[in-house]
N, C-alpha and C positions, 0 to 999 in steps of 0.2 A: 257511350265509350267517347273518351276525349281523342279529337285526333292529333294532338300537341305529344301525344307519348306522356305525358306523367302522370293522366289518372288513369285508373283500370276499371272493368266493367265492375268491380269488387269496392268503388269506393261508394260511401253513403250520396245519398242525394242531398242538393241545398234544398233546406227547406225554411221557410218564411211562417211564424205564426202571430197574428194579432193579440197582444197582450194586455194593453190597457189603451183606453179612450179617455182623453182631458178634455173637456168643454174650453175653447180658446173665449177670453174676455171680450166681450160685445161692443165695446167703447174703445178697441185698438185695430188695428192692420197687422197681422203677423208678416214682418219681413224675411224673417230668418230665423233657423231654429240648428243650434250644435248641440250635442250630446257630448259632456265631459267626461274625464274618467272616474270623477266622483259619481257618477251617475245621472245627474241634473243634467236639465237644458236649458243651456243660455240662447235668450229670445230677444231677438232684437224687434221693437214693436212700433209702429207708427200712429200716434194719438191723434185725437178729432184735430188736432190745433196745429197737426202737420209736423209736429214735433217726434225725434226719435229717439226713444228710451230703451236700454239693455237692464233686462231683469234675469232671475232663474226661473224655470218651473220644473217641480218635482214629480217623479213618476205618480205618486199619492192625490197628486192636484195641488199642494202648497205651493202659492207664490212668493218669492221673493221682493224685497222692496227695489224700488228702482234706484239703479247702481248707477247709471250715468243717463244725462240727457244732451241733447244738442240739438243743433235745426237741420242737421244731415251728416251723411256718414260718408267716408272717403274712399273705402274699401274693405277688406276682409280683415277687421282690428281689432280681433280678439283672441288671447290664447289661456289656456289655463296648462298649470304646471302642477302635478302632482307630489313631486318631491319638496315642494314649499306651500304647497295648498293654497298658492296665489294664482289671483287673475288680473289678466292685464285686458284692457278695454281702452280701443280709441274709436273715437266717431269721428268727429273732423276739426279734432285737435291732436293734442299730444297725449300718450297713455298713460290712462291711470291704473293703479292699482290696489286689487282690494284683497283682504281675505275671503277665501273663496267660500268658509263657514261661516262664518258672521255677516258676510258682507261689508265689514268697515272698510274706509279709506285707508288707504297706508300711505298714499302718495303721490305724486307723479312722476314719472321719469323725465328725467333733465336735457336739456340739449336737443328740444323739438321744436324748432322757430314755424316750420311749417306741418300741415297733418298728416298725421302718419296713416299709411294705405296699407300697411303689410305687419301683423303680429305673429309669430312662429317663436313658440317655447324650445329649449335646447335641453341636454341633461346638463346637470350640473346645477341647477336652479338658477338658469341664465334664461334670454328672449332676445331675440334678434328682429329691430325693428326697419320699416324702408320707411321713410317719408318722401312727400312729392319735390322737396327740398336737392334729391337725387342722392341721399346719404343710406347708409345700410349702418346702423348701430345695435354690437353687441352689450349687454347690461347684464351683471349681477344682481336678481329678484332679492336677494336680501338686503343689499348695502345700494343698492339706487347706483353703484358704481360703474360708469364706461368704462367697460375693458377693449372695446375695438371701435373705430368708426372708418368707413371706405366707402367711396362714390361707387355706387352701382351701375354708373355709367362705362366704369372700369370691370367689374367683376359680374360675372353671373353667375346665378344660383350659390349655394352656402349648405352644410351640411357640418353636422359634431361627429366623428367617429369618436367612440365611446372607447376611454382610453389609450388610444391609437398614438398618441402624442404626449409629450409630457406638458403639463396645463390643460391637455384634451381640448385644444382652441377650434375657433370656427374656421371651417375651411370652404373656399370657394374656387372659382376655375377661370380661368384667364384663356383666350381663343385669337390670334392676329394674325394676319399676312402681311410678310415682311420680307423684301428682297429676296425673293422666289421661294419662303418659305412658308409651309403653315408652322405657326407656332402653338402650345397648348400646353396649359399647366393647372395642376393643384395647388393654391397658392394659401400661407398662412395668414388668414382673414386679420390676428392679430400684429402682424409685425409685416404683414405685405411682401412675403419671403414664398418663393417658390419652394414646395416641400417635392415636387418631382415635375419634370418639364422633357417636353420630346418636342424636337424640330422636323416635319419632313417637307422632302421637296416636291414642290407640283408644280403644273406646267407652264404657270405666270398667266398673267392676262386675270380680269374680273373672275370673283369667287366669292361664293358665301361659306361663313365659317359660324359654329358655336358649339358650346360644352355646357356639360351637366356632372357635378360632381356626385359621387353616390353615395349615399348615407352608411354612416358608419361603417367606411374602409378608405382605405387610402388610395383611392381610383377613383378613376372619371370616364365618362363617355364623349366624344366628340363627333361632329359633321362636317367633311366637308363638300361644296358640290361646286364644281368649275363652271363656268360659264357666264352667260348674260340674258338679258331677258327673249332674247331670241331663241337662244341652244344652250341650256343646260345638260351637263355629263350626268349620269347616275351621279345620285349623293352618297359618300361613303361614312360608314359609320364604322367607329373603332371605339374599342375597350384599352383605355391607358391602364396601365398600372406601372409600377416604379422600374419593373422591368423590361417594358416598351409595351409595343403599340400589339394590337391584334384586330385584323377585319372582320366584323361580326355580321354587315349586310351591308349592301347596294340597293339604293333606291332609284328607279328609272324616273327622269322628269316627264312631265306631262304639258301637252298643247294643250291650249284653252280660248276662248275668244276668236270673233272673226280674223285676226290678224296672227291666230296660232301661235300667240307668245306662250316663252318657254316657262315654267313654273319649276323650282327643284322638288324633288323628291320627298324629302324632308328638309324642314326648317326649323323644327322645333322639340326640344327635348327635354321629360321629364321623367324622375323615379316615382313609380305610384308606391314601391314598396323598396327596401333593400334591394331585393332581385329582380324585381320586374320594373322593365326600361317601357315608358310609352313614348313614343316618334310620331309625327303630326306633319303632314307636309302635301306636296300634289299627289303622292301616291293615294289611291284608293284600294280597300279600305286604309285605316289608321293601322297602326302597327305595336302590339306590347310585344316585347322580348323578354325572356327569360333569361338572363345572364349565366347563370351555373350549366344551364343545360342547353340553351340555343332556340329551345321547343319558342313557339310564338303563336300570336291567337290576333283576329280582327278584334278591335277596340273600339267601339263608337268617340270616346272620349275619354280624358284623363279627371274622374270625376273623385270626389274623397273616398279615402281606402283606407281600410281597415290593415294594422301591422299583419294580421295572417290572410291577408292577400283578397280579403271581399270587397268589391266597387260598388257602389252603387249608381244605378243610371237612370237617370232620372227621366231621358227620354221614354225608356220601356216600362217606367215606374215598377223597378227591380233591382234587386241584387246579383250581382256575378261574381263568382268563384272562378279567379283568373288561373288558379292551378288547373280547375277540371273542365271551365268554360261549362257547369251547370248553371242554369238561373232560376232566381222562385220571385214570382210575384209579390207584388206589396200591396195587392188592393182585393176587395170581394169578389165575386162572381166571374164574369168571362173576359170583362175589359174595365181598363180604371175609368172611374169616371171624370167628368171637367172638374176642374180645381185641383185635383191630388198630385202633390208635389212629394217627393222624396226630398229630405232636408239632412239627415247626417247618419253617419252612422259610429258605434264608439271606437273607440282605440282596439278593443279586443274582438272585433266585430261579431258580437252577440245582440248587440242590440241596433234596429234602426229607427229614425224617426221621421213619419211621414206625416205630413199637413194635410187637411182638407178645408174649405171655407169656413167651416165651423168649430172643429176641433184638433187636435194634436195626438198620433195615433205613436203606441211604443210595440214594437214588432219585434219578438226574439227569432234568432236565426242561428240555424246550426246545421251543421256539414257532415 
């Protein structure tokens, strides 16, 4: 029975069962494997000559052709859009767009003079890219037209609420301290204009602030921690809507090191799902908060999460149900063997990919 009040004794137990094992190619080292909504695993491999290659592998063992080669990779630069059946891949250069069924190269997204380190697909056949030149760009995957471009130094985070505004624009957040006020806003990334804004007075002096948009909603969360390296006050976490702000959490600072310097209780925010918010900072353990109910649970990290609230835990080699707190091991026997790593979970939460030094495993997950 969960202590957070979401699940009950009648809830089914989370289970994971090994479904298929596919040997890995002996001439390449697996760097990562992401399961796409079409069921294929997108592999990033390093060849014997140190070059990096991206290709797919299906559950029956069929290996697709090499899609993209480069000497290095810059970050998490791949995304699959089931709406257009297009695959976007960036290694150490601009994003390339492929037909996800045939593997045919359809083109390269323009206006990326510097390597791209992040690729995220969005509703409406769009993709959001971030490059080391400090720019976030929104593209139409059908036409390759750039819909928006903004500096990531100004805006943190992004989301796309489904049908919430005309044109369904990408939304980002803004957080700043000025003239004795903490200002935070939800911003239309295509126009740069605030969709909603809240200003709150604070005590003045040094402070830390940040914000993150809630996916698929005209809402966001923000954190403010007043103080400096010697003495931080409890970090205040607020949930912002167009009607105002609601305090949902306070995290005390923690003193560390011989000099007992103070660190803010919360310094980073990210949404694991539409409802589960991950908070990280000096407070231990890190917390996940369920916005609709206020329930919370200790959360070791913000790893890859499915749309229905199942999160992989690489450290424990398991899958975690955020709603119930149940966990299911992703290994045979009493403990995981050396070299076993959880790679990815499918968007619907039914499949998890696990790698060993010799193979890639498909696991079925039920709750």
